[in-house]
DRENPA-3360 file (N, C-alpha, C; in nm, 2 decimals, always signed):
BEGIN
1 = MPLEKKIW = +17.51/+14.63/+28.02/+17.46/+14.74/+28.10/+17.34/+14.80/+28.03 ~ +17.23/+14.83/+28.10/+17.11/+14.89/+28.04/+17.14/+15.03/+27.99 ~ +17.06/+15.07/+27.89/+17.09/+15.20/+27.83/+17.08/+15.31/+27.93 ~ +16.98/+15.30/+28.02/+16.97/+15.41/+28.12/+17.10/+15.43/+28.20 ~ +17.15/+15.32/+28.25/+17.28/+15.33/+28.32/+17.39/+15.39/+28.24 ~ +17.40/+15.35/+28.11/+17.50/+15.41/+28.02/+17.48/+15.56/+28.01 ~ +17.36/+15.61/+28.00/+17.33/+15.75/+27.99/+17.38/+15.82/+28.12 ~ +17.34/+15.76/+28.24/+17.38/+15.82/+28.36/+17.53/+15.83/+28.37;
9 = WSIVVLCL = +17.60/+15.72/+28.34/+17.75/+15.72/+28.35/+17.81/+15.81/+28.24 ~ +17.75/+15.82/+28.13/+17.80/+15.91/+28.03/+17.80/+16.06/+28.08 ~ +17.69/+16.09/+28.15/+17.68/+16.22/+28.20/+17.79/+16.25/+28.31 ~ +17.82/+16.15/+28.39/+17.93/+16.16/+28.49/+18.06/+16.18/+28.42 ~ +18.09/+16.10/+28.32/+18.22/+16.11/+28.25/+18.23/+16.24/+28.17 ~ +18.12/+16.29/+28.11/+18.13/+16.42/+28.04/+18.15/+16.53/+28.13 ~ +18.08/+16.53/+28.25/+18.10/+16.64/+28.34/+18.24/+16.64/+28.40 ~ +18.29/+16.52/+28.44/+18.43/+16.52/+28.49/+18.53/+16.55/+28.38;
17 = AAVGVALL = +18.51/+16.51/+28.26/+18.60/+16.55/+28.15/+18.60/+16.70/+28.13 ~ +18.48/+16.77/+28.14/+18.47/+16.91/+28.12/+18.56/+16.98/+28.23 ~ +18.55/+16.94/+28.35/+18.63/+17.00/+28.46/+18.77/+16.97/+28.44 ~ +18.80/+16.84/+28.39/+18.94/+16.81/+28.36/+19.00/+16.89/+28.26 ~ +18.93/+16.92/+28.15/+18.98/+17.00/+28.04/+19.00/+17.15/+28.09 ~ +18.91/+17.19/+28.17/+18.92/+17.33/+28.23/+19.05/+17.34/+28.32 ~ +19.07/+17.24/+28.40/+19.19/+17.24/+28.48/+19.32/+17.23/+28.40 ~ +19.31/+17.14/+28.30/+19.43/+17.13/+28.21/+19.46/+17.27/+28.14;
25 = SQHTFGMQ = +19.35/+17.33/+28.09/+19.37/+17.46/+28.03/+19.42/+17.56/+28.12 ~ +19.38/+17.56/+28.25/+19.43/+17.65/+28.35/+19.57/+17.63/+28.39 ~ +19.60/+17.51/+28.43/+19.73/+17.48/+28.50/+19.84/+17.44/+28.40 ~ +19.80/+17.41/+28.27/+19.90/+17.37/+28.17/+19.92/+17.48/+28.07 ~ +19.81/+17.54/+28.03/+19.82/+17.64/+27.92/+19.80/+17.79/+27.97 ~ +19.78/+17.80/+28.10/+19.77/+17.94/+28.16/+19.64/+18.01/+28.13 ~ +19.54/+17.94/+28.10/+19.41/+18.01/+28.07/+19.34/+18.03/+28.21 ~ +19.35/+18.14/+28.27/+19.30/+18.17/+28.40/+19.15/+18.19/+28.40;
33 = PCAWCVFQ = +19.08/+18.13/+28.50/+18.93/+18.13/+28.50/+18.88/+18.25/+28.57 ~ +18.76/+18.29/+28.53/+18.68/+18.40/+28.59/+18.58/+18.33/+28.69 ~ +18.50/+18.42/+28.75/+18.40/+18.36/+28.85/+18.30/+18.28/+28.78 ~ +18.26/+18.31/+28.66/+18.16/+18.23/+28.59/+18.22/+18.10/+28.54 ~ +18.34/+18.10/+28.51/+18.41/+17.97/+28.47/+18.41/+17.87/+28.59 ~ +18.45/+17.92/+28.70/+18.45/+17.83/+28.82/+18.32/+17.79/+28.87 ~ +18.22/+17.88/+28.85/+18.08/+17.85/+28.89/+18.03/+17.74/+28.80 ~ +18.07/+17.74/+28.67/+18.03/+17.63/+28.58/+18.10/+17.50/+28.62;
41 = RLIYLLLA = +18.22/+17.51/+28.67/+18.29/+17.39/+28.72/+18.21/+17.33/+28.83 ~ +18.16/+17.41/+28.92/+18.09/+17.36/+29.04/+17.96/+17.29/+28.99 ~ +17.89/+17.35/+28.89/+17.77/+17.29/+28.84/+17.80/+17.16/+28.78 ~ +17.91/+17.15/+28.70/+17.95/+17.02/+28.64/+17.98/+16.91/+28.75 ~ +18.04/+16.95/+28.85/+18.07/+16.86/+28.96/+17.95/+16.81/+29.03 ~ +17.86/+16.91/+29.06/+17.73/+16.87/+29.12/+17.65/+16.78/+29.03 ~ +17.65/+16.81/+28.90/+17.58/+16.72/+28.81/+17.64/+16.58/+28.80 ~ +17.77/+16.57/+28.81/+17.83/+16.44/+28.81/+17.79/+16.36/+28.93;
49 = LVAAVGAC = +17.79/+16.43/+29.04/+17.75/+16.36/+29.17/+17.60/+16.31/+29.16 ~ +17.52/+16.40/+29.11/+17.37/+16.36/+29.10/+17.36/+16.25/+29.00 ~ +17.43/+16.25/+28.89/+17.42/+16.14/+28.79/+17.48/+16.01/+28.84 ~ +17.58/+16.02/+28.92/+17.64/+15.90/+28.98/+17.54/+15.83/+29.08 ~ +17.47/+15.92/+29.16/+17.37/+15.87/+29.25/+17.26/+15.80/+29.17 ~ +17.21/+15.87/+29.06/+17.11/+15.81/+28.97/+17.15/+15.68/+28.91 ~ +17.28/+15.67/+28.87/+17.33/+15.55/+28.81/+17.33/+15.43/+28.91 ~ +17.36/+15.46/+29.03/+17.37/+15.36/+29.13/+17.23/+15.32/+29.20;
57 = SQGLSLRV = +17.13/+15.40/+29.17/+17.00/+15.38/+29.23/+16.92/+15.27/+29.16 ~ +16.85/+15.19/+29.24/+16.77/+15.08/+29.19/+16.63/+15.12/+29.15 ~ +16.56/+15.19/+29.24/+16.42/+15.23/+29.21/+16.40/+15.36/+29.15 ~ +16.28/+15.38/+29.09/+16.25/+15.51/+29.03/+16.24/+15.62/+29.14 ~ +16.21/+15.58/+29.26/+16.19/+15.68/+29.37/+16.31/+15.77/+29.39 ~ +16.43/+15.72/+29.36/+16.55/+15.81/+29.37/+16.60/+15.85/+29.23 ~ +16.58/+15.77/+29.13/+16.63/+15.81/+29.00/+16.55/+15.93/+28.94 ~ +16.42/+15.93/+28.96/+16.34/+16.05/+28.91/+16.38/+16.18/+28.97;
65 = PCAMLGLS = +16.40/+16.19/+29.11/+16.44/+16.31/+29.16/+16.59/+16.35/+29.11 ~ +16.67/+16.25/+29.10/+16.81/+16.28/+29.04/+16.80/+16.33/+28.90 ~ +16.71/+16.28/+28.82/+16.69/+16.33/+28.69/+16.63/+16.48/+28.69 ~ +16.54/+16.50/+28.78/+16.48/+16.64/+28.79/+16.59/+16.74/+28.83 ~ +16.67/+16.70/+28.93/+16.77/+16.78/+28.98/+16.88/+16.80/+28.87 ~ +16.91/+16.69/+28.80/+17.01/+16.70/+28.69/+16.96/+16.79/+28.58 ~ +16.83/+16.79/+28.55/+16.78/+16.88/+28.45/+16.79/+17.02/+28.49 ~ +16.76/+17.05/+28.62/+16.77/+17.18/+28.68/+16.92/+17.23/+28.67;
73 = LTIAGALA = +17.01/+17.14/+28.70/+17.15/+17.18/+28.70/+17.20/+17.21/+28.55 ~ +17.15/+17.13/+28.46/+17.19/+17.15/+28.32/+17.14/+17.29/+28.27 ~ +17.02/+17.32/+28.31/+16.96/+17.45/+28.27/+17.03/+17.56/+28.34 ~ +17.07/+17.55/+28.47/+17.15/+17.65/+28.54/+17.28/+17.66/+28.47 ~ +17.34/+17.55/+28.43/+17.47/+17.56/+28.37/+17.47/+17.63/+28.23 ~ +17.36/+17.59/+28.15/+17.35/+17.66/+28.02/+17.32/+17.81/+28.04 ~ +17.24/+17.85/+28.13/+17.22/+17.99/+28.16/+17.35/+18.06/+28.20 ~ +17.42/+17.99/+28.29/+17.55/+18.05/+28.33/+17.65/+18.07/+28.22;
81 = AWYQAQVV = +17.66/+17.97/+28.13/+17.75/+17.98/+28.01/+17.70/+18.09/+27.92 ~ +17.57/+18.09/+27.89/+17.51/+18.20/+27.81/+17.54/+18.33/+27.86 ~ +17.51/+18.35/+27.99/+17.53/+18.48/+28.06/+17.68/+18.52/+28.05 ~ +17.77/+18.43/+28.07/+17.91/+18.46/+28.06/+17.95/+18.50/+27.92 ~ +17.90/+18.43/+27.82/+17.93/+18.46/+27.68/+17.87/+18.59/+27.63 ~ +17.75/+18.62/+27.67/+17.67/+18.73/+27.62/+17.68/+18.86/+27.70 ~ +17.70/+18.85/+27.83/+17.69/+18.96/+27.91/+17.82/+19.00/+27.98 ~ +17.86/+18.91/+28.07/+17.98/+18.95/+28.16/+18.11/+18.95/+28.08;
89 = SHSFSCAQ = +18.12/+18.87/+27.98/+18.25/+18.87/+27.90/+18.28/+19.00/+27.83 ~ +18.18/+19.09/+27.83/+18.19/+19.22/+27.76/+18.22/+19.33/+27.87 ~ +18.22/+19.29/+28.00/+18.24/+19.39/+28.10/+18.38/+19.38/+28.16 ~ +18.43/+19.48/+28.21/+18.57/+19.48/+28.27/+18.58/+19.40/+28.39 ~ +18.47/+19.38/+28.47/+18.48/+19.31/+28.59/+18.35/+19.23/+28.61 ~ +18.37/+19.10/+28.66/+18.25/+19.02/+28.70/+18.25/+19.01/+28.85 ~ +18.31/+19.10/+28.92/+18.31/+19.11/+29.07/+18.17/+19.15/+29.11 ~ +18.13/+19.09/+29.22/+18.00/+19.12/+29.28/+17.88/+19.07/+29.19;
97 = TLADLLMT = +17.91/+18.97/+29.10/+17.80/+18.91/+29.03/+17.76/+18.78/+29.11 ~ +17.65/+18.72/+29.07/+17.61/+18.60/+29.14/+17.72/+18.50/+29.15 ~ +17.78/+18.47/+29.04/+17.89/+18.37/+29.05/+18.00/+18.40/+29.14 ~ +18.05/+18.53/+29.13/+18.15/+18.57/+29.22/+18.11/+18.57/+29.37 ~ +18.00/+18.61/+29.40/+17.95/+18.61/+29.54/+17.93/+18.47/+29.59 ~ +17.88/+18.38/+29.50/+17.86/+18.24/+29.55/+17.99/+18.17/+29.57 ~ +18.09/+18.19/+29.48/+18.21/+18.12/+29.50/+18.29/+18.18/+29.62 ~ +18.29/+18.31/+29.64/+18.36/+18.36/+29.75/+18.29/+18.35/+29.89;
105 = QTGLETAL = +18.16/+18.37/+29.89/+18.09/+18.36/+30.02/+18.08/+18.22/+30.07 ~ +18.08/+18.12/+29.98/+18.07/+17.98/+30.03/+18.21/+17.93/+30.08 ~ +18.31/+18.01/+30.05/+18.45/+17.97/+30.09/+18.52/+17.87/+29.99 ~ +18.45/+17.84/+29.88/+18.50/+17.74/+29.79/+18.63/+17.80/+29.72 ~ +18.63/+17.93/+29.69/+18.75/+17.99/+29.62/+18.87/+17.97/+29.71 ~ +18.86/+18.00/+29.84/+18.98/+17.99/+29.93/+19.01/+17.85/+29.97 ~ +18.90/+17.76/+29.99/+18.92/+17.63/+30.03/+18.99/+17.54/+29.92 ~ +18.95/+17.56/+29.80/+19.00/+17.48/+29.69/+19.05/+17.57/+29.57;
113 = PALFGIYA = +19.15/+17.65/+29.60/+19.19/+17.75/+29.49/+19.23/+17.69/+29.36 ~ +19.29/+17.57/+29.36/+19.33/+17.51/+29.24/+19.21/+17.47/+29.15 ~ +19.10/+17.45/+29.21/+18.98/+17.41/+29.14/+18.88/+17.53/+29.12 ~ +18.87/+17.61/+29.23/+18.77/+17.72/+29.23/+18.82/+17.86/+29.24 ~ +18.95/+17.87/+29.23/+19.01/+18.00/+29.24/+18.98/+18.09/+29.12 ~ +18.94/+18.22/+29.15/+18.91/+18.32/+29.05/+19.03/+18.40/+29.02 ~ +19.09/+18.39/+28.90/+19.21/+18.46/+28.87/+19.20/+18.55/+28.76 ~ +19.09/+18.57/+28.70/+19.08/+18.66/+28.58/+18.94/+18.73/+28.58;
121 = SCMDARIK = +18.93/+18.84/+28.51/+18.80/+18.90/+28.49/+18.74/+18.82/+28.38 ~ +18.61/+18.84/+28.36/+18.54/+18.77/+28.26/+18.58/+18.81/+28.12 ~ +18.62/+18.94/+28.11/+18.67/+18.98/+27.98/+18.81/+18.92/+27.94 ~ +18.89/+18.90/+28.05/+19.02/+18.84/+28.03/+19.01/+18.69/+28.00 ~ +18.90/+18.63/+28.05/+18.88/+18.48/+28.03/+18.81/+18.45/+27.90 ~ +18.79/+18.55/+27.82/+18.72/+18.53/+27.69/+18.82/+18.48/+27.59 ~ +18.84/+18.35/+27.59/+18.94/+18.28/+27.51/+18.87/+18.19/+27.41 ~ +18.92/+18.19/+27.28/+18.86/+18.11/+27.18/+18.94/+17.98/+27.17;
129 = VFGLEYAY = +18.87/+17.87/+27.16/+18.93/+17.74/+27.13/+18.87/+17.68/+27.01 ~ +18.95/+17.65/+26.91/+18.90/+17.61/+26.77/+18.80/+17.71/+26.72 ~ +18.82/+17.84/+26.74/+18.74/+17.94/+26.68/+18.61/+17.98/+26.76 ~ +18.59/+17.91/+26.87/+18.47/+17.94/+26.95/+18.51/+17.97/+27.09 ~ +18.44/+18.07/+27.15/+18.48/+18.10/+27.29/+18.45/+17.98/+27.38 ~ +18.53/+17.97/+27.48/+18.52/+17.86/+27.58/+18.38/+17.85/+27.64 ~ +18.32/+17.97/+27.67/+18.18/+17.97/+27.73/+18.08/+17.90/+27.63 ~ +18.10/+17.92/+27.50/+18.00/+17.86/+27.41/+18.02/+17.71/+27.40;
137 = WSLMLFVL = +18.15/+17.66/+27.42/+18.17/+17.51/+27.43/+18.10/+17.46/+27.55 ~ +18.11/+17.53/+27.66/+18.04/+17.49/+27.78/+17.89/+17.49/+27.76 ~ +17.84/+17.59/+27.70/+17.70/+17.60/+27.67/+17.65/+17.48/+27.59 ~ +17.73/+17.45/+27.48/+17.69/+17.33/+27.40/+17.69/+17.20/+27.48 ~ +17.79/+17.19/+27.57/+17.79/+17.07/+27.65/+17.68/+17.06/+27.75 ~ +17.64/+17.17/+27.81/+17.52/+17.17/+27.90/+17.39/+17.14/+27.82 ~ +17.38/+17.18/+27.70/+17.27/+17.15/+27.62/+17.26/+17.00/+27.59 ~ +17.38/+16.94/+27.55/+17.39/+16.80/+27.53/+17.35/+16.72/+27.65;
145 = LAASVVTL = +17.40/+16.77/+27.77/+17.37/+16.70/+27.89/+17.22/+16.71/+27.93 ~ +17.16/+16.83/+27.90/+17.02/+16.84/+27.92/+16.94/+16.74/+27.83 ~ +16.98/+16.73/+27.71/+16.92/+16.63/+27.62/+16.93/+16.49/+27.67 ~ +17.04/+16.46/+27.73/+17.06/+16.33/+27.79/+16.97/+16.30/+27.90 ~ +16.95/+16.41/+27.99/+16.86/+16.39/+28.10/+16.72/+16.38/+28.06 ~ +16.68/+16.46/+27.96/+16.55/+16.45/+27.90/+16.52/+16.31/+27.85 ~ +16.62/+16.25/+27.78/+16.61/+16.11/+27.74/+16.58/+16.02/+27.85 ~ +16.65/+16.04/+27.96/+16.62/+15.96/+28.08/+16.48/+15.98/+28.13;
153 = IHGFRKQN = +16.44/+16.10/+28.14/+16.30/+16.13/+28.19/+16.20/+16.07/+28.10 ~ +16.22/+16.07/+27.97/+16.13/+16.01/+27.87/+16.13/+15.86/+27.89 ~ +16.24/+15.80/+27.92/+16.24/+15.66/+27.95/+16.17/+15.62/+28.08 ~ +16.17/+15.71/+28.18/+16.09/+15.69/+28.30/+15.94/+15.69/+28.27 ~ +15.90/+15.78/+28.18/+15.76/+15.79/+28.15/+15.72/+15.66/+28.08 ~ +15.80/+15.61/+27.99/+15.77/+15.49/+27.92/+15.76/+15.37/+28.02 ~ +15.85/+15.36/+28.11/+15.85/+15.26/+28.21/+15.72/+15.27/+28.30 ~ +15.68/+15.39/+28.33/+15.57/+15.41/+28.41/+15.44/+15.37/+28.34;
161 = SAR = +15.43/+15.41/+28.21/+15.31/+15.38/+28.13/+15.30/+15.23/+28.10 ~ +15.41/+15.16/+28.10/+15.41/+15.01/+28.07/+15.36/+14.93/+28.19 ~ +15.35/+14.99/+28.30/+15.30/+14.92/+28.42/+15.15/+14.91/+28.42;
% end
């Protein structure tokens, strides 16, 4: 398997693993998610979908837009994780924030409550795992995913200059 495909599929696996760990934490260990937690789940799932399309695509005409969209999603995810850790986790409520409005107004919270249900305030969802808040783990993963997408984009530039 070419390196590019390995990177695409690694992104898919890491995103799905992140959502899987979040669901395990919620449903097995009782760590209830806030609006920003489930918003990041949505970003991980969208990124996994985009990466799967990129992995299955043959030409650059679809892989390049997938990489650009993927980079945008990783940046959005990193910003969401940072905002959760630095701003809303210190407030009593994250109601009426962008994440809360997006998850409720789209109907995702009620349509898929096991995945996107908002059951805690951001302050209540401020939980440490191995000494680091959950949001910071997510931030680090989004940064790793962004670096992976940048590696893909760099590879496209090499392919294009070789022609």
